[in-house]
N, C-alpha and C positions, 0 to 999 in steps of 0.2 A: 423390865424389859424379859425376853424371853431369850432363854441359851439358843435353840438352832427351832427356826425355821425350815421345814422341810416341803417344799411345792414341788405336789405330786402324793398322790393318794396309789398309786400302783403298788404292785410287788415290791419293789425297789426300796420307793418312798416310808411304806411300812418299816419292812425289813429294819429299814436304815434307824427311824423312831426307835422301834424295840432295845434295838441296840444298845443307841445312848441313853432309854429309859432302865436298862441295866446297871447304870454306873449314877443315876441322879440328874442324869442332866433331865432341861425342863423342855420338852419340843410340842412345837405348832405344825402339824399336817396341813397346806391350805391346799384345799383340790376341788375347781374348777366347777367338778360335775356334781349335780343336785342328786343324784344315785348313780349307784355303781351299773359298771356295763356288762348287760349280759351278752356280748360277743367275746367269742371266745377265740381269743388271742393264743392261747399256749394250749399245748395239752398236757403237758407235764413234766416232770423233774426230773435230770439226770443226777447220775450218783452223788457229784460233789454238793448238787445244792441237795439233793435229802441225806447227806451225810453233818450240812449245817443244821437243816432240821432237826435230825439228833443230836448234836452238840446242844441245843438249845429245850431240848426236852419234848419240842412237836412235832416229832413223829410220828406216834402211834393215831393223833388228828389227822396226819394225813395218810397213813397209811390206812385205816379206818372208811375215809370215804375216795382210796383211789384205785386202783388196780395192776400189779404188780406183771412185767413184761418180760420179755429174754431182751439183753442191750445183745444189739448187731443188726445190718440192714439200714441204719440210718446215713449214713457218709453215701450221700446220691443216690439212695435211693438202692445199692448195689446189696445184695443179700451174701450174708457170710455171717457163722456162728462167731459169736462172742469169742476172744481169746480168752484159755484156763489162765485159770489163778489172777483176776483182776485184784489188782492192789487197794480192795477196798471190803466193807463189810456188807454191801449194799449193790453188789451186780445185777441189779434190773435198772429198768425205766419207770418209774411210775406214771403210769397214764394217771390225770385226776385235771380238770379243767379249769382253766384261768378264774373265772368268777367264785371259783370253790375257795382258790388259792389266796383268791383276794380277801375272801371273806374270813379264813381261819387266821391270815397273819393278822386283820385289823383286831380280830378281835383278842388275841395274842399283845399287838400293840396299846387297846385300849387295857389289857385287864395291867398291861405296867404302868400305868399311866398317861400314856403318849393322848395328846388333844388332837384330835379327827375334827376339821370346819367343814363339812361340804358346801358347794355354792360361795366359796369365797376366790374369785380370780385376780393371778398377779397381773398388773399390766404395767408397773417399772418399780425400779429400785434403785439404790447409790450404797454410796458404802465408804466413811473414814477410818480412820484408825484403829478406831473401839467398837464402831456399832453398824449396822446393816439395817437401812430401811427399806422396809416393804412398802408399796403402794397397790392399795385393791382397787377394784372396780367400783366397790359402793361408796370411795372416795374416802375410807379411812387408811389409817399408815398403822404400821408393826415396827417394834425397834426387838431386833434381836442381835447376838452376838457372833454366829455363821448362819447362813443360810447355803439352804443345797439343792441343787434343780434337779429335782428325781422328774419332771414333768414331759417326757417321752422324746420323738426325733424332731419332734417339731417345738421344741423346749422355747418357755417364752424367758427363762433365765438367761440357757446361753445366747440368742439374740439380745438381750436387754443387755450382757455382758462385751456382745460385739467380739466372743473368741469365733475365729474364723472354722468350718465345718468344712474341710475340702473331702474330695474325694467325686462317685458317678453317680450322674443320676438315674431315675430310674429308667432301667429298659425295657422291661416286660413287666404287667402287673397281673395280679392273679386271681380273680374270686373264688370267696367264699361263703358258703350257709350251712344254716340249718335249717331243714324243710322236711316235710313232710313225703313218700314216696307211696305210689301205690303198686307199682310192679313188684314181682314176689321178689323173694330174699336171695334164693337161690338165681336169677334170673340175671340180678342187679350183679352179685356177685361176679358170676362168669363173665360178666360183658366188661366189669371194669378190670377184672385180672386181665385178661385181654389187651385192652386198652392200654392200663400200664405197664405192658410190656415194650412198649415204645414211649410211651406220654407218662412220663416222672412225677408232673404237676397237673392229673388228675384223681379222681378219689371218692368213693362213695361209702362213708362212712355207718354203718347201724350204732345208734345212740338207745335203741330199746322203743315199743311203739310207735314205731312206723315212722319213728325220727331217723335223719339222717345228716351227717356231715356230709358239705359238697363242695368239692374243691375244682375248678376247671379254668385252664388260661385264659385272660383278657384278650378279645380283640382289639389289641393297641394300647395307648397310654393314656389317664383323663388324670391331667393334670393336679386339679381339685380335688381329687381322689373321693368323689361323691358316692355313695353306695350304689354296687348294681340294681337294677331292677330286677325283681324275678324273669320277667322273659327276654333279657339279657345273659343270665346264669344259663337258663335251660337250653338257649339255643347253641351257646358255648359248651354244653354237653352236647347236644344232641351235633355237630357241629364231628365230635371225638367218637361219640356213643353209638350213632345212627338213634339214640333216642333219651329223651330227656327223664326217662323212670317215673313220669306220671308227677314229677315235683310240685309241690303248692302248700298254701301253708307256710309262709316263712317264718319260722321265729325272728330272725334276723340275718342281711346280707351287709357285706363287706367285700373291699378289695385293698388289697397291699403289692407293694412292690419292692423290686430288687435295689432301691437306690444302697448305695456302702458309702456311706461317711465316716470319720472320727474325728471331735472336736482336737484341738493341735495342744489345749491345755487342759487339765481337769481343776486348777483352782486360779481360781482371779481373787488375790488378797482372803476377804472373808467369804466371799462365795466358792461352792463347789459346782460340781457336776457329776453324776454318778448314772447307770442305767442307760436308756435310747436316748437320754436328753444328750450323752457323751459319743454315743455312737450308735450307727445302725445298720443295719446289714439285711441281706435276706436269712427267710427264717429256715432255711436247709439246716438243717443236723437237732433242729428245736432249741437253739440255743440261748434267745433272745432272755425272758423272762431268765433263763439261770445265770446269763451274764450278769444282771444285774444284781440279782440277789445277793453274787457272789463280791460285784462292786461293792455290795452295803455291806457284807460283814467283812469287806478289810475297812474299808473308811469310817463305822461305827466308833470302833473302841481308840481307835487315835484319833478320832475330833474327842470324843469324850475326855479322854487322857490331856488333850491342850485345854478344854476348857477348866479340866479340877485341877489344874495347873502342874502336873506331873511330868508331862512329854517329856522328854528329852529335846533338845534344839535338832528341826528338821525330819521330826516323825511324821506329822501330816504330810509334808511334803511327799514320802513316801507313795501315801496313796498315788499317784499320778505314779512315777517310775515303777513302781510295781504293775500297776493293771491297767496302764495304759498298752504297752508290748501285752497284754493279754487278750486284747482286746481287739488289737491291730492284727495278731494271729487267728483270731475268731472271725475279721473279715477276712481273712487269706483264703482259709479256707472254705467260707461260706460262697464265695467269689469263684472258687475251682470246683465246689460243689454242680454250681449252677452250670458252670461252662460243659460241663460233664454229665448236663442233665439236656444240652441241647440235641436236637437232632444234626444238626451240622453233620457232615459225612466227618472231616477232623477230629468234632469233639467226639463222637462215635468211637474214632480210631482208638482216641487214646481212652477213653471208658473200656473198651477189650480188654486194651495193656493194665490197668490198673485193674479190672475184673481178677486176670492172670496173679499180676504182683500182690492182690490181695489172699492171695494164701499162702502166701509165706505168714506166720504170727509175726516176727517183727515189724512187720507193716502194719497186717491188720490192727495189733494192739497198739501201735502209733498214735493211726487215726482215730482208735476207737475211744483211746485216754484223750484225744483233741477233744472231740466231739460235749465227752461227758468231766471231762478237766478235771481227772487225778493223774494228769502227766502235769500239772503247775510247777514249776518250782522257782520262787522267786532267790532275786541276787544277792543273797547274802555276802557275797565273797568269796575266797579260795578256804578248802575244809571238809568236813566231811560229806559225803554224796550223800547224807540226810537234807542236810541242812538249807532251807529255805523251802522244802516239801510239806505236806500239811501231814501228817500224821493220822491213818486212818483208825477206827475202832478197835481197841485192844482188848482181849479178857486179861484182866487183871487177877489175882492169885482171891481179892477182897472186887470182886465186879469187873464192870469194864470202864473206859475211858470214859466213853463220852458221856457220859453222866456225871462227870466231876466235872464238866464242863457250862454245865445249864448257868451259872451267873456268869458269864463270859469275861473271868481276868486268865492272868497267865497263869500257867502251870507248870511245878516241877517237879518231874515223875522223877524219882528215885528210888532203884535198887540197891544202892548201894546202905543207905540210912547211916551215911557218914557227911550227906551235903545239910547247906543253910542258907535259904534266904528269910534268917528273919527283919534283915532290915527292909526289903520290899514284901510284911505278909501281908497289906493293905492292898499292894495287885498282885502278888502272888501267891496260890496256896503250894503249899507243898507235903506233894505225897509219896509217903514214903510205901512201896508195893511194889511186886516183881511180873511176869511174865515172860510167858515162854515166847511172845510171837516178840520181845524185845533186845536187838542183839549190840544196844549201847549202855553203856552203867547208869546212864539216865539221861533227861532231855526236859531242855525248857522248852516250851510250848507258848506261843502267843498267845491271846483270846481267839483269835480267829483259828488255833490250831497246826500254824503251821510253827516247825522247828526251827528255833533259833538257836542252840549250842543241846551240842551234845560232847559229854565225858565222864571222870571223876573227880578230878582235881577242883577242889575249892576256889583258891584263887582266882584261875581260869574262868570260872564260874561267875566270879564278883569282880570278872574286868567285860562280861557280858553283860549280864543283867542290866547295867546302868547305859547300855546301849536301846535297848525297846522298855524299860519301864521306869527308866529315870535316877534321879538320887536319890539314894539309902534313906529313911527317915530315921533319926535318931531313938532311942529310946523312952528321952522328956516326949516328945512329938508323941511318940506311941499312947503314951500312957494319957 
């Protein structure tokens, strides 16, 4: 029997499989497509996702193939500089096309031992108290202890579970493509700059060698979301720009909508949902891929702990209680951004007011931290203001924090040298080191880097370790 079946081989599924493999979990990824898609649905990673790659030792691979851009200007296309001293060691956006992200995460998952099966489509599932059975289109069946649907906004897993997916249908669609343009670059740039003064859902970004990424509003809504033709895209570009820039030889064409929905629950027995299978929203702010990767980062260690038998009661359910509100907030901010990009007079009046408000650092910082996801604080109850927040990478006397987290274990960062996590040594690394950037005596970090405890009292620490890391092992069990 397989430990976990992951349905969907996109960034969310690949990240989840990698996190599970760090803990020795047997994982099989089922992806219905026989080949990776060339469609560039996402253009990059925000700060929290960059931190996640750093925490798992992947960042150098991404930096080598990406481009660092300044933070700012992505809340409804309102151009403002980034707030000073953002609470991250990575205050930039990493431009990297999704097919490259997919490839790097697939290589990572495979290197860790994940079994990726392409051309395997899920068509049915059922579960009992101990097992999930997956029924495939070729007539075969697979049995697993758990199954996670990471299969996108039209999730088969979610539909088979019958999980309600309330929200709003698509009101506006946008056309997207990569194609060659014959118009001179300076002409393209001048026209795009002029059009985007009013139409934020329009653009032509150079990719090199005469290839451009094109975006334009669609003329109405196509229910089945069939890809547009090149003529349809050129017509919409001409409508706004007065020219189609000589677009030809498209590599791919696609359309996306602004539908906004969220699954009512992320867990049904032994089946869970993550990424777009759990939530869909407009792409404003570029948060979709990032949100899914962060779902997987939250879920992976909890599901592994449950399978390995040391998870405290209710740990797996904290995946829903922590991540559902985060996605709900993303749905709210993307809805708001879409309204702010409308050409209606009322929406434009609100936009002008927000442009003024974002001159205040607190407002600009608040909105920026929403988009790049470094302002998230999970509810761990009353206590120190750091509780529930993720810890950014900090400099230690003997190195940096994030390289100590590559193996996906908990970490007790102890500046006193007087604490102990001996009974949890198989789950928590005890690091004695000091940092000028840490203003608490010690901090207990979960495998996802969120702060579970701060202080200097051993008895208090012993009261918190079981909350996240289960019962301590005895000396006999450790030997």
